[in-house]
C-alpha positions as CSV (number, residue, x, y, z in Angstrom):
1,M,-0.1,0.4,0.1
2,N,1.4,3.5,-0.5
3,P,1.6,5.5,2.5
4,L,0.9,8.5,1.0
5,D,-2.8,7.3,0.5
6,R,-3.6,5.9,3.9
7,S,-6.6,8.5,5.3
8,I,-6.3,10.7,8.6
9,A,-9.3,12.0,9.6
10,L,-9.7,15.8,10.6
11,G,-12.7,15.8,12.2
12,P,-15.2,15.0,10.0
13,L,-13.4,15.1,7.5
14,G,-10.8,12.9,5.6
15,V,-7.7,13.4,3.7
16,S,-4.9,11.1,2.3
17,L,-1.6,11.9,4.0
18,G,-0.5,12.4,-0.3
19,Q,-3.0,15.5,-0.3
20,L,-2.0,16.9,3.1
21,L,1.7,16.6,2.4
22,L,0.9,18.4,-0.8
23,V,-0.7,21.6,1.1
24,V,2.3,21.3,3.5
25,A,4.9,21.7,0.5
26,M,3.0,24.6,-1.2
27,I,3.0,26.4,2.3
28,V,6.5,26.1,2.7
29,A,6.9,26.9,-1.0
30,L,4.9,30.2,-0.2
31,I,6.6,31.0,3.1
32,V,10.5,30.5,1.8
33,G,9.2,32.6,-1.8
34,A,7.9,35.3,0.3
35,W,11.1,35.6,2.9
36,M,13.6,35.9,0.2
37,G,11.3,38.2,-2.3
38,R,10.5,40.5,0.5
39,R,13.9,42.3,0.2
40,R,13.3,42.5,-3.6
41,Q,9.8,43.8,-3.2
42,I,9.2,40.3,-5.2
43,S,5.8,38.2,-5.0
44,V,6.4,35.1,-6.1
45,G,2.6,34.0,-4.5
46,D,0.8,34.1,-7.7
47,V,3.3,32.1,-9.6
48,L,3.3,29.7,-7.2
49,F,-0.5,29.8,-7.1
50,N,-0.7,29.4,-11.1
51,A,1.9,26.5,-11.8
52,L,-0.2,24.6,-8.9
53,L,-3.7,25.5,-10.8
54,F,-1.9,24.7,-14.6
55,G,-0.5,21.6,-13.0
56,V,-3.6,20.1,-11.8
57,M,-5.9,21.3,-14.9
58,A,-3.7,19.5,-17.0
59,A,-3.8,16.1,-15.0
60,R,-7.5,16.0,-14.9
61,I,-7.3,16.7,-18.9
62,V,-4.9,14.5,-19.2
63,F,-6.9,11.2,-17.4
64,V,-10.0,12.2,-18.9
65,A,-8.9,12.2,-21.8
66,R,-7.0,8.8,-21.5
67,Y,-10.2,7.2,-19.7
68,W,-13.4,9.2,-21.1
69,Q,-15.0,6.2,-22.2
70,S,-15.9,5.8,-18.8
71,Y,-17.2,9.2,-18.3
72,D,-21.1,9.2,-18.8
73,T,-21.5,13.2,-19.0
74,F,-19.3,16.6,-19.4
75,W,-20.6,17.2,-15.9
76,S,-18.6,14.1,-14.6
77,W,-15.9,14.8,-16.3
78,L,-15.7,18.0,-14.0
79,D,-16.2,16.4,-11.2
80,I,-12.8,15.5,-9.3
81,R,-14.0,14.5,-6.0
82,D,-12.5,10.8,-8.0
83,S,-9.0,11.7,-7.8
84,G,-8.7,11.5,-11.6
85,F,-5.2,12.6,-12.2
86,E,-2.0,11.9,-14.4
87,P,0.4,13.4,-11.6
88,L,3.4,13.4,-14.5
89,A,1.3,15.4,-17.4
90,G,0.9,17.9,-14.3
91,L,4.0,18.2,-13.2
92,V,5.0,18.7,-16.6
93,I,3.1,21.5,-17.4
94,A,3.6,22.9,-14.0
95,F,7.3,23.4,-14.8
96,I,7.3,24.4,-18.0
97,Y,5.1,27.7,-16.9
98,L,8.2,27.9,-13.9
99,A,10.2,27.7,-16.3
100,W,8.9,30.2,-18.9
101,R,8.4,32.5,-15.6
102,F,12.2,32.0,-15.2
103,W,12.5,33.3,-18.1
104,R,10.6,35.9,-18.6
105,Q,11.5,37.6,-15.7
106,P,15.1,38.1,-14.1
107,A,14.1,39.5,-11.1
108,M,11.9,36.2,-10.1
109,R,14.9,33.9,-10.2
110,R,15.9,34.2,-6.9
111,P,13.0,33.7,-4.7
112,L,10.9,31.3,-7.0
113,G,14.3,29.2,-7.1
114,A,14.2,29.2,-3.6
115,A,10.9,28.7,-3.2
116,V,9.8,25.6,-5.6
117,L,12.8,24.0,-4.4
118,S,12.0,24.4,-0.8
119,G,8.3,22.9,-1.2
120,A,10.0,20.1,-3.7
121,L,12.7,18.9,-0.7
122,A,10.0,19.1,2.0
123,W,7.5,17.0,-0.6
124,S,10.4,14.0,-1.1
125,M,11.9,14.7,3.0
126,T,8.5,13.8,4.4
127,A,6.9,11.5,1.7
128,G,9.9,9.4,1.5
129,A,10.0,8.6,5.2
130,L,6.8,7.9,5.1
131,T,7.6,5.2,2.3
132,L,11.0,3.9,4.1
133,M,8.8,3.6,7.3
134,T,6.3,1.7,5.7
135,P,6.6,-2.3,5.5
136,R,6.8,-3.6,2.1
137,G,3.9,-6.2,0.8
138,A,1.0,-5.4,3.3
139,S,-1.0,-8.9,3.3
140,L,-5.1,-9.3,2.9
141,P,-5.7,-9.0,6.8
142,S,-7.2,-12.0,8.7
143,I,-9.4,-10.0,10.8
144,P,-13.0,-12.1,11.4
145,L,-15.8,-10.2,9.5
146,A,-19.6,-11.7,10.0
147,D,-21.7,-12.3,6.5
148,L,-25.3,-10.6,6.6
149,D,-27.0,-14.1,8.7
150,G,-24.0,-13.8,11.0
151,S,-21.6,-16.6,10.0
152,P,-18.3,-15.4,10.6
153,V,-15.9,-15.1,7.3
154,V,-11.9,-14.3,6.9
155,L,-11.3,-12.3,3.5
156,P,-7.8,-14.5,3.1
157,T,-10.4,-17.6,2.8
158,V,-12.4,-16.0,0.5
159,L,-9.6,-15.5,-1.2
160,Q,-8.2,-18.8,-1.7
161,E,-11.9,-19.9,-2.9
162,V,-12.1,-17.8,-5.7
163,D,-8.3,-17.5,-6.3
164,Q,-8.5,-14.1,-8.5
165,P,-8.1,-10.6,-7.8
166,M,-10.2,-9.0,-4.8
167,V,-11.5,-5.7,-4.7
168,V,-12.4,-4.2,-1.3
169,N,-14.5,-1.6,-0.5
170,L,-15.0,-0.1,2.9
171,W,-18.0,1.4,3.0
172,A,-21.5,2.7,5.8
173,S,-24.7,3.8,4.4
174,W,-24.3,6.8,6.3
175,C,-21.7,8.6,3.8
176,P,-23.1,10.3,0.9
177,P,-20.1,9.4,-1.2
178,C,-20.4,5.4,-0.3
179,R,-23.5,6.0,-1.3
180,R,-23.0,7.9,-4.7
181,E,-20.2,5.2,-5.9
182,M,-22.4,1.9,-4.9
183,P,-24.4,1.3,-8.2
184,M,-21.6,2.0,-9.9
185,L,-19.4,-1.4,-7.7
186,E,-22.9,-3.2,-8.3
187,Q,-22.5,-3.1,-12.2
188,A,-19.0,-3.7,-11.7
189,Q,-19.1,-6.7,-9.9
190,R,-22.0,-7.8,-12.6
191,E,-19.5,-6.9,-15.4
192,R,-16.0,-8.2,-14.6
193,G,-15.9,-11.9,-13.6
194,D,-12.5,-12.3,-13.7
195,V,-12.4,-9.9,-10.2
196,S,-13.7,-10.7,-6.9
197,F,-15.6,-7.3,-4.9
198,V,-16.0,-7.1,-1.7
199,F,-18.2,-5.5,0.6
200,V,-17.3,-4.4,3.8
201,N,-19.7,-2.1,5.9
202,Q,-18.8,-0.8,8.9
203,G,-20.0,-0.3,12.0
204,E,-23.6,-0.6,11.0
205,S,-26.1,-3.9,12.3
206,V,-27.8,-6.2,10.0
207,E,-30.9,-4.4,10.2
208,V,-29.5,-0.7,8.8
209,I,-28.0,-2.4,5.7
210,K,-30.5,-4.2,5.2
211,T,-32.6,-1.2,4.6
212,F,-29.9,0.7,3.2
213,L,-29.7,-2.6,0.3
214,Q,-33.8,-2.5,-0.2
215,R,-34.0,1.2,-0.6
216,E,-31.4,1.5,-2.7
217,S,-32.5,-1.9,-5.2
218,L,-28.6,-3.3,-4.4
219,T,-28.0,-7.1,-5.3
220,L,-24.1,-7.0,-3.8
221,D,-22.3,-10.3,-3.5
222,H,-19.6,-10.9,-0.9
223,L,-21.1,-8.4,1.3
224,Y,-20.1,-8.7,5.2
225,R,-19.8,-6.8,8.7
226,D,-17.0,-5.3,10.3
227,P,-18.8,-4.8,13.2
228,N,-16.2,-2.9,15.5
229,M,-14.7,-1.5,12.3
230,T,-11.2,-3.4,13.3
231,F,-10.4,-4.6,9.2
232,G,-10.9,-0.7,8.7
233,R,-8.4,-0.3,11.6
234,K,-6.0,-2.9,10.5
235,V,-5.8,-1.4,7.1
236,G,-5.2,2.2,7.9
237,A,-8.3,3.6,6.7
238,V,-10.0,5.7,9.5
239,A,-12.6,7.4,6.6
240,M,-15.0,6.3,4.5
241,P,-15.0,5.0,1.1
242,T,-11.5,3.5,0.7
243,T,-10.9,0.6,-1.9
244,L,-8.2,-1.7,-1.8
245,Y,-6.9,-3.7,-4.4
246,Y,-5.2,-7.5,-3.7
247,D,-3.7,-9.5,-6.6
248,A,-4.4,-13.4,-6.4
249,D,-2.3,-14.1,-4.1
250,G,-3.3,-11.3,-1.5
251,Q,-0.7,-8.5,-1.5
252,L,-2.6,-5.4,-1.3
253,V,-1.2,-3.5,-4.3
254,D,-3.1,-0.2,-5.0
255,T,-5.2,1.6,-2.9
256,H,-8.1,4.5,-4.0
257,F,-9.0,6.8,-1.1
258,G,-13.0,8.8,-1.0
259,E,-15.2,8.3,-3.4
260,L,-14.5,6.2,-7.2
261,S,-15.5,7.2,-10.6
262,R,-15.8,4.8,-13.3
263,A,-12.6,5.8,-15.0
264,T,-10.5,5.6,-11.7
265,L,-12.1,2.2,-10.8
266,D,-10.7,0.8,-14.6
267,R,-7.5,2.9,-14.2
268,S,-6.7,0.4,-11.4
269,L,-7.8,-3.0,-12.2
270,E,-5.2,-2.1,-15.0
271,R,-3.3,-3.6,-13.0
272,F,-5.2,-7.4,-13.2
273,A,-5.4,-7.3,-16.6
274,P,-3.4,-10.4,-18.0
């Protein structure tokens, strides 16, 4: 599991560590840029914000261009809640914009260069430390779960029975993003016979789950309860929805924090292509 995709809770909100560290790096860059530019009365804040904006826009546009068939409407292209971005494309565009500003405004080079370098260092040092501290090859946990009839279930046993990659979705009926993505996941479960989809409800009673399924007209296979949310804590997901991708050997190969779209699901499922 990528340590930067682990989620943390900030009050009622949940954010991934990667998003939080990006904000920290931007703050560091702004502080250093303001300090370096004070003597020359030069502000680099607008340039940094523009570079971030252009990078995010480019990352989104390239992602949508790659997976446009997975989007139903034009408006869904603009819905960035699915975290559908191509980071490399964003970095390239941000670098081109910064290089242009370096060339056009020589007086800005020193404070802007110091700001960009400090932000990059802040990101690399924090992200690198997290990567080194995170164990490699996380396996599918053997946390006891239960089906809706109360029978005990452990996912490694289910994985052995199906003998194929597994997508584990952690959800709850009170979670709006969980409700929005559930019909799409139900459809994917019907269409993808080569991948097992597992739905692990976090902390809700059987009655609440059955009422939700009936109200939304959902039919889900491999639906289990995690009444004490032990599984969620074990995998580092403190906010929902969180979707985990395991290969046929039970090794975690990808994770997605937050709401899925069909496009972001398709991107992650590419890991399981023959």
